[in-house]
N, C-alpha and C positions, 0 to 999 in steps of 0.2 A: 504494500500500500504506500503510494507516494505521499509526499507532504501535503499536496493540495487536497487529495482525497481524505487524508487524515483530518485536516482542518475542517473540511466540509462535514464529515461524519461525526466527529467528536467535539470540536470546539464551537462551531457555528450554532448548533441547536441550543447551546447553553449561553452563548454570548449574544445572539441576535433575537432568539425567541425563547428565553428561559422560562417565561410563564407557561407557555404551551408545552414545553418539554417537561417541566415539573408536573403539570397537570396529567400528562399522558403516563409518565413513569409512575407517579403516585397512584394513579388509577389501576395500573397493572399490579402494583405492589399490594394495594388494598384487596384486590381480587385474589391475589396469590396467598396473602396471609389468611383471609377468611376461608378460602377453599383448602389451603394447606393445613391449617390446624384441624379442620374437620376431616381432612384426608388422613391425618395421622390416626384418628379414631377409627376410621373405616379400614385402614390397613391392619391395625391391631385386631379388629374384629373379623378380618378376612372377607370383607364385603366391599372391596375397593371398586368393583364394577357398579355399585349402586349409584355413584355419581354419574357415570356414563349413561346408565339406564334412565335416570331422572332427566338429565339434560336433553336427551333425544325424545323422551316421552312428553315433553311440554308442547311439541308441535301441534297435535290435535286440539289441545286446550286453547292455544292461540287462535287457531282457525275457527273453532266453534264459538269462541267469545266474540270474534269479529262478525260472524254470520248472524249471531243473535242480536248484537247491538248496532252493527254497522259502523263501529268506531274503532280506531286504533289508539285511543287514549291510554296513557300509562296504566291507570287504575283498572281498565278493562282487561288489558293484557295480563296484568298481575293476577287478577281473579281467575282468568282462564288458565293461566299457567299453574297456579297453586292448586286448582281443582284437579288438573291433569296429574300433578305430582301426587296428590292424595290418592287418586284412583290407582296410580301406578304402585304405590306402597301397599295399598290394600290388596291388589291383585297378587302381588308377590307373596304376601303373607298368607293369603288363602291357598295359593298353589303349594306353598311349603307345608301348611298345616294339614291339608286334606289330600295330599298325594305323596308319593315317594320321591318326588323331584326335589333335589337339594337347592340351596340358596343360589349358587352361581347359575345353574340351569334355569331356575325360575326367573332370575333377573334377565337372562338372555331371551327367554320366551316373551316376557312382557315388553322388554325394550323393542324387540323386533315388531311385535304387534302394534304397539302405540305409535312407533315411528312410521310404519307402513300405513296405518290409519290416517295419520297426518298428511302423508304424501297423496293418498287417494282423495282426501277432502280438498286439498289444494288443486288437484287435477280436475275434479268434478266441478268445483266452483271457481275456477281460475278467472272467470270474467267478473266475478263479484269480489274477489279477494286481491287486494293490492299488497301481497306479501311474498317476498322473495325467499324461498327456502334456503338458497345458497347463502344469502345474507344472514339469515337466522343461524345457520350452522357455523359459518366462518367468522362472522362478526367483524367489526373494524373499529379499533380504538379511535381512529382519526375522526369518526363521526362525533366524538365528544367535543371537538373543536367548533362545530357549527351549532351546538346547543347553546341557547342563551343562558347567561348566569342568573342565579336566583337573587332577587332584590329584597333585602330585609333591613328595615330601619335605616334606609339611606345608604346601605353598604351592598356592593355587588359581590356576591359569593360565587363559588364555582357552580357548574351545572348541577341539576337535581340528581342525575345519575351518580355523580361523584359523591355528593352529600349522602345519598342512600347507602353507598358502599362504605362510607365512614361509619354510619350507624350499624350496618350489618357486621362489619369487622369487629366493632366494639362489642356487639351482642354475642358474637361467636366466642370472643376471648372471655367475656364475663360468664357465659354459659359453661365453657370448659373448666374454668378455674373454680366456679361455684360447685360443679358436680364432678370435680376431679377424682375423688375417691370412688364414687359410684361408676364412673366411666372406666377407670383403671381396673377395678375389680371385675366388672362384667366383661371387659375385653379379654382378660386372661383366663378367667374361670367363671363362666356365667352361672353354672350350677351352684358353686360355692357362694357366689354373691347372693343368689336367691335364698340359699339356706341360712345365710348370715343376716337376712332381713332387709337387704338393700332393695330398693324399688327398681328392679330390672326392667320391667315393662314400661314404667314411666320414663326411665332414662333412655331406653331405646326409642320410644315414640317421640320424645322431645328432641333427641338427636336427629331423627328423620325429619321432624318439622323444621328445625333450624337449618338442616341441609337443604330442604326444599326452598325455604325462604332465601337462602344464600344463592342457590343456583338461579332462581328466578331473578334476583336483583342483578347478578353478574351477567346473566344471559342477555339481558336487554342491551348492555353496552359492548360486550366482548364476544358473544356468540358461544357455541358449544365447544369449539376446539380448545380455547384457552381455559374454559371452566373445567373440562375433563383433565387437561394437562396439569392444572394447578391443584386439582384434587389428589393427584398421584405423585408428581415429581418432587415437589419440595419436601414432603413428608418422607417419601421413599429415600431420597438423598440423605436426609438427616438420620434416618435409621441405619444407614450404612456405617456411620462412624460414631453414633451416640447410643448408649444403652439405657440411660435414665430418662424418663418421660419429660421432666422439666427441661433437660438439655436438648431433647429432640424437638420440643416446641420452640425453644430459642433458636436452634439451628434452622428450623423450618422458616422462621421469620427472616433470618439472614439469607438463606438460599433464595427466598422469594424476592428479596431486594436485588440480588445479583442477577437473577433471571429477568426481572423487569427491566433493569438498567441495560444489560447486555442485549436483550431482545429489541429494545428501543433503538439502539445504535445499529444493530444488524439490519433492521428494517429500513433504516435510512440509507445504509450502504448499498443494499441490494434492491431498494425500492419495491418492497413486498409488503404483504399484510403484517401489521405489527403483532397481532395475536398469534399468527402462524410463526413469526420470527421468535417470539417469546417461548412458544412451545418447543421449537427446534433447539433453542439455547438450553432449555430445561433438560432435554435429553443429553446434549453434549456436556453440560455441567455435571450431570449425574454420572456419566461415563468417566469424566476426569476425576471426580471424587472416588469412584470405585477403583480406578487404576491407581490412584495415590494410596489407597488403603492396601491394595494388593502388593505394591512395591514396598510399602512400609512393613507389611507382614513378612514378606520374603526376606528383607534385611534383618528383621528381628530373629527369624528362624536361623539364618546364616550365622548371626552373632551367637545364638544359643549353642549351635553346633560347634562353633570355634572355641567356645569356652568349655 
C-alpha cells in the first residue's frame, strides 16, 4: 500500500470526516458488543445457531407487518419482527419438546421454513411491497449517514438507530451482569441449576427475549450478515484465549472494537459493504488469535521438553 492510499484509507476519514467515521465505527462496535456478549451465552449453551435462525426468520414478520399496515414505519417493522422472533422461538421449543429432533436440527428446520416463507411472500406481493430482500440481508452501515439526527432540547443527537443501539447494548450488559450466576450455572449444568432452585426457564426465556430485541434493533441498521457474525466471532475469539467468564466478556468487548475499526478501514480501501468488511475482518482476526495461541502453545511445549 503506497503512501497516498494509506493516507486516503487511514488518515482522511478521521481528519476530514471524523464525525461520520466515529458514528459508523461506534455503531459497528455497539452492535458487536450487544451481539457479542449475548453470543458468549449462546456459545456456552451450544445454541450459537439461534442467532442465525432468528435473524433470517424476521423476514416474514417484516413482510406481513407491511401488508397489514401499508407502512414501513420503524415501530411497524419492530412489531412485525418481534412477533416473527417469538413465533420462531416457540416453534423451536415445540419441535424439541414433542419430537426426537435435537436443538440444532430444530433451529435449522424453523430457520429454513421462516426464511422461505418470507421469500415467497415477497415474490407473491412484490408489487405491493417496497422491500429489498438483499438489502435486508446484507445491510449497509452507510445508510446511517442519511438518517436525520434526533433533536432534543435544542441539541442535535445522533440518528435514532444509533441511540437505540446504545440503549440495547446497555440493556444487554445490565441483563448479563444482573443474572450472571443464573446464566453461568444453567450454561454449564442446566440440571444442577434447576435442582439448586435457580429459575432456569425464566433465565432462558429472558435471554431469548433480549436476543430477539437485540437482533431486531441491529437488523434495521446493519442487516443479517453483521448480526450473525457478531453473535459468533467476538465471543468465539475471546474463548480461544480466556477461561474465566469475566475475562471472556472483557475480551469480547475488545475484539468487537478491533473488528469494527479494522472493518471500517477495509471497506474504505476496497470500496465494499462495511458490514461485509467487518464480518470478513472478524474471521481473519479470529484466525490470527488462534494461530498466536497455537504458536505460543508449541513454544511452551518445546520449552517443557528442553527442561
